[in-house]
Backbone as a printed PyTorch tensor [residue, N CA C, xyz], in Angstrom:
tensor([[[   0.4960, -280.4810,   37.3960],
         [   1.8460, -280.0630,   37.7330],
         [   2.2700, -278.8550,   36.8920]],

        [[   1.7110, -278.7600,   35.7130],
         [   2.0150, -277.6270,   34.8470],
         [   1.6550, -276.3070,   35.5390]],

        [[   0.5410, -276.3050,   36.2570],
         [   0.0960, -275.1010,   36.9450],
         [   1.0800, -274.7060,   38.0560]],

        [[   1.5730, -275.6800,   38.7900],
         [   2.5600, -275.4280,   39.8410],
         [   3.8340, -274.8680,   39.2240]],

        [[   4.2550, -275.4790,   38.1260],
         [   5.4610, -275.0320,   37.4310],
         [   5.3130, -273.5760,   36.9840]],

        [[   4.1920, -273.2580,   36.3760],
         [   3.9630, -271.8970,   35.8940],
         [   3.9170, -270.9030,   37.0560]],

        [[   3.3650, -271.3280,   38.1760],
         [   3.3310, -270.4800,   39.3650],
         [   4.7510, -270.1690,   39.8330]],

        [[   5.6070, -271.1580,   39.8350],
         [   6.9990, -270.9490,   40.2530],
         [   7.7140, -270.0080,   39.2870]],

        [[   7.4950, -270.2020,   38.0000],
         [   8.1150, -269.3200,   37.0010],
         [   7.6370, -267.8820,   37.2010]],

        [[   6.3500, -267.7080,   37.5010],
         [   5.8140, -266.3720,   37.7650],
         [   6.4400, -265.7620,   39.0140]],

        [[   6.6260, -266.5740,   40.0450],
         [   7.2420, -266.0820,   41.2760],
         [   8.6840, -265.6400,   41.0350]],

        [[   9.4100, -266.4180,   40.2400],
         [  10.7960, -266.0590,   39.9130],
         [  10.8240, -264.7110,   39.2060]],

        [[   9.9590, -264.5530,   38.2350],
         [   9.9000, -263.3050,   37.4770],
         [   9.5600, -262.1260,   38.3820]],

        [[   8.5820, -262.2960,   39.2570],
         [   8.1730, -261.2230,   40.1630],
         [   9.3100, -260.8560,   41.1200]],

        [[  10.0070, -261.8490,   41.6330],
         [  11.1030, -261.5740,   42.5650],
         [  12.2750, -260.9080,   41.8520]],

        [[  12.5440, -261.2930,   40.6150],
         [  13.6030, -260.6260,   39.8410],
         [  13.2470, -259.1630,   39.6010]],

        [[  11.9740, -258.9140,   39.2650],
         [  11.5330, -257.5290,   39.0660],
         [  11.6680, -256.7310,   40.3560]],

        [[  11.2700, -257.3370,   41.4780],
         [  11.3880, -256.6630,   42.7650],
         [  12.8560, -256.3660,   43.0940]],

        [[  13.7330, -257.3130,   42.8110],
         [  15.1550, -257.1150,   43.0730],
         [  15.7010, -255.9520,   42.2430]],

        [[  15.3490, -255.9120,   40.9640],
         [  15.8220, -254.8180,   40.1090],
         [  15.3350, -253.4740,   40.6400]],

        [[  14.0840, -253.4240,   41.0650],
         [  13.5210, -252.1840,   41.6060],
         [  14.2410, -251.7790,   42.8960]],

        [[  14.4840, -252.7400,   43.7640],
         [  15.1770, -252.4360,   45.0250],
         [  16.6150, -251.9990,   44.7680]],

        [[  17.2690, -252.5780,   43.7580],
         [  18.6290, -252.1580,   43.4160],
         [  18.6380, -250.7120,   42.9290]],

        [[  17.6370, -250.3620,   42.1310],
         [  17.5210, -248.9850,   41.6550],
         [  17.2610, -248.0420,   42.8360]],

        [[  16.3380, -248.4340,   43.7160],
         [  16.0440, -247.6170,   44.8950],
         [  17.2780, -247.4650,   45.7820]],

        [[  18.0710, -248.5220,   45.8820],
         [  19.2820, -248.4780,   46.7000],
         [  20.2730, -247.4640,   46.1330]],

        [[  20.4320, -247.4620,   44.8300],
         [  21.3340, -246.5120,   44.1840],
         [  20.8940, -245.0780,   44.4690]],

        [[  19.5980, -244.8330,   44.3280],
         [  19.0620, -243.4960,   44.5940],
         [  19.2380, -243.1380,   46.0700]],

        [[  18.9340, -244.1040,   46.9410],
         [  19.1000, -243.8970,   48.3850],
         [  20.5390, -243.5000,   48.7100]],

        [[  21.4950, -244.2020,   48.1280],
         [  22.9110, -243.9060,   48.4060],
         [  23.2830, -242.5040,   47.9410]],

        [[  22.8140, -242.1330,   46.7620],
         [  23.1360, -240.8110,   46.2290],
         [  22.5600, -239.6970,   47.1000]],

        [[  21.3640, -239.9200,   47.6280],
         [  20.6650, -238.8610,   48.3650],
         [  20.9850, -238.8290,   49.8560]],

        [[  21.4410, -239.9230,   50.4170],
         [  21.5600, -240.0050,   51.8660],
         [  22.9730, -240.2920,   52.3780]],

        [[  23.9530, -240.1350,   51.5390],
         [  25.3220, -240.4680,   51.9100],
         [  25.7650, -239.7610,   53.1960]],

        [[  25.3200, -238.5410,   53.4040],
         [  25.7620, -237.7770,   54.5710],
         [  24.8090, -237.8910,   55.7600]],

        [[  23.7910, -238.6740,   55.6200],
         [  22.8150, -238.8470,   56.7000],
         [  23.4320, -239.6450,   57.8420]],

        [[  23.0860, -239.2990,   59.0760],
         [  23.6240, -240.0630,   60.2120],
         [  23.1110, -241.5080,   60.2490]],

        [[  22.0010, -241.7770,   59.5770],
         [  21.4460, -243.1320,   59.5630],
         [  21.7110, -243.8590,   58.2440]],

        [[  22.6200, -243.3250,   57.4410],
         [  22.8910, -243.9230,   56.1310],
         [  23.2930, -245.3920,   56.2290]],

        [[  24.2230, -245.6930,   57.1040],
         [  24.7360, -247.0600,   57.1980],
         [  23.6270, -248.0500,   57.5680]],

        [[  22.7950, -247.6770,   58.5310],
         [  21.7040, -248.5610,   58.9450],
         [  20.7380, -248.8140,   57.7940]],

        [[  20.3840, -247.7410,   57.0970],
         [  19.4770, -247.8910,   55.9580],
         [  20.0910, -248.7280,   54.8520]],

        [[  21.3760, -248.5130,   54.5940],
         [  22.0600, -249.2700,   53.5470],
         [  22.1500, -250.7480,   53.9100]],

        [[  22.4880, -251.0330,   55.1550],
         [  22.5830, -252.4350,   55.5910],
         [  21.2320, -253.1220,   55.4670]],

        [[  20.1780, -252.4540,   55.9210],
         [  18.8440, -253.0480,   55.8250],
         [  18.4510, -253.3220,   54.3690]],

        [[  18.7130, -252.3610,   53.4960],
         [  18.3830, -252.5390,   52.0810],
         [  19.1730, -253.6990,   51.4810]],

        [[  20.4510, -253.7960,   51.8350],
         [  21.2880, -254.8780,   51.3150],
         [  20.8210, -256.2430,   51.8240]],

        [[  20.3890, -256.3020,   53.0700],
         [  19.8900, -257.5740,   53.6170],
         [  18.6190, -258.0120,   52.9020]],

        [[  17.7560, -257.0760,   52.5970],
         [  16.5310, -257.4110,   51.8570],
         [  16.8890, -257.9460,   50.4710]],

        [[  17.8310, -257.2970,   49.8080],
         [  18.2420, -257.7570,   48.4770],
         [  18.9130, -259.1270,   48.5520]],

        [[  19.6970, -259.3530,   49.5870],
         [  20.3290, -260.6590,   49.7600],
         [  19.2670, -261.7470,   49.9310]],

        [[  18.2370, -261.4660,   50.7090],
         [  17.1600, -262.4250,   50.9150],
         [  16.4190, -262.7020,   49.6040]],

        [[  16.1790, -261.6730,   48.8270],
         [  15.5280, -261.8620,   47.5280],
         [  16.3670, -262.7520,   46.6130]],

        [[  17.6700, -262.5270,   46.5910],
         [  18.5440, -263.3550,   45.7580],
         [  18.5160, -264.8150,   46.2110]],

        [[  18.4800, -265.0310,   47.5110],
         [  18.3890, -266.3870,   48.0460],
         [  17.0710, -267.0390,   47.6210]],

        [[  15.9720, -266.2990,   47.7380],
         [  14.6650, -266.8300,   47.3570],
         [  14.6120, -267.1500,   45.8670]],

        [[  15.2030, -266.2910,   45.0480],
         [  15.2440, -266.5360,   43.6050],
         [  16.0200, -267.8200,   43.3170]],

        [[  17.1580, -267.9810,   43.9630],
         [  17.9760, -269.1820,   43.7460],
         [  17.2090, -270.4470,   44.1430]],

        [[  16.5040, -270.3860,   45.2550],
         [  15.7250, -271.5480,   45.7040],
         [  14.6060, -271.8710,   44.7080]],

        [[  13.9220, -270.8470,   44.2580],
         [  12.8470, -271.0620,   43.2810],
         [  13.3970, -271.6030,   41.9620]],

        [[  14.5600, -271.1110,   41.5520],
         [  15.1640, -271.6060,   40.3110],
         [  15.5330, -273.0810,   40.4310]],

        [[  16.0300, -273.4870,   41.5840],
         [  16.3430, -274.9050,   41.7920],
         [  15.0800, -275.7500,   41.7320]],

        [[  14.0220, -275.2620,   42.3650],
         [  12.7420, -275.9790,   42.3430],
         [  12.1990, -276.0600,   40.9230]],

        [[  12.2970, -274.9750,   40.2030],
         [  11.8130, -274.9420,   38.8150],
         [  12.5740, -275.9440,   37.9540]],

        [[  13.8820, -275.9840,   38.1120],
         [  14.7110, -276.9230,   37.3480],
         [  14.3500, -278.3630,   37.6850]],

        [[  14.1620, -278.6280,   38.9460],
         [  13.8110, -279.9730,   39.3990],
         [  12.4580, -280.4100,   38.8440]],

        [[  11.4670, -279.5490,   38.9480],
         [  10.1350, -279.8870,   38.4230],
         [  10.1930, -280.1100,   36.9140]],

        [[  10.9170, -279.2160,   36.2250],
         [  11.0300, -279.3480,   34.7700],
         [  11.6810, -280.6780,   34.3910]],

        [[  12.6940, -281.0970,   35.1310],
         [  13.3930, -282.3430,   34.8200],
         [  12.5410, -283.5590,   35.1430]],

        [[  11.8980, -283.5460,   36.2850],
         [  11.1080, -284.7210,   36.7060],
         [   9.8950, -284.9250,   35.8150]],

        [[   9.1970, -283.8240,   35.5140],
         [   7.9590, -283.9360,   34.7510],
         [   8.1370, -283.6370,   33.2700]],

        [[   9.3960, -283.4570,   32.8600],
         [   9.7480, -283.2220,   31.4640],
         [   8.9180, -282.0800,   30.8470]],

        [[   8.8890, -280.9840,   31.5670],
         [   8.1770, -279.7900,   31.1200],
         [   9.1420, -278.9650,   30.2700]],

        [[   8.6560, -278.5110,   29.1570],
         [   9.4920, -277.7110,   28.2490],
         [   9.0450, -276.2830,   28.2420]]])
């Protein structure tokens, strides 16, 4: 079970890193494309991806907490 737990912790870390990178890319995208005719579509798509990442992180964190509590992993 320790291996499963560590895998989940690694996934959380990877998704947090991906979210930070996408947030940075979004900021740059907004600065460079504000006047583009497709700005809104691109911004909405980027925001939806970030929203999905946040949801996945929250789900993984709940699973991690549950596994840690049940198996008393420190």
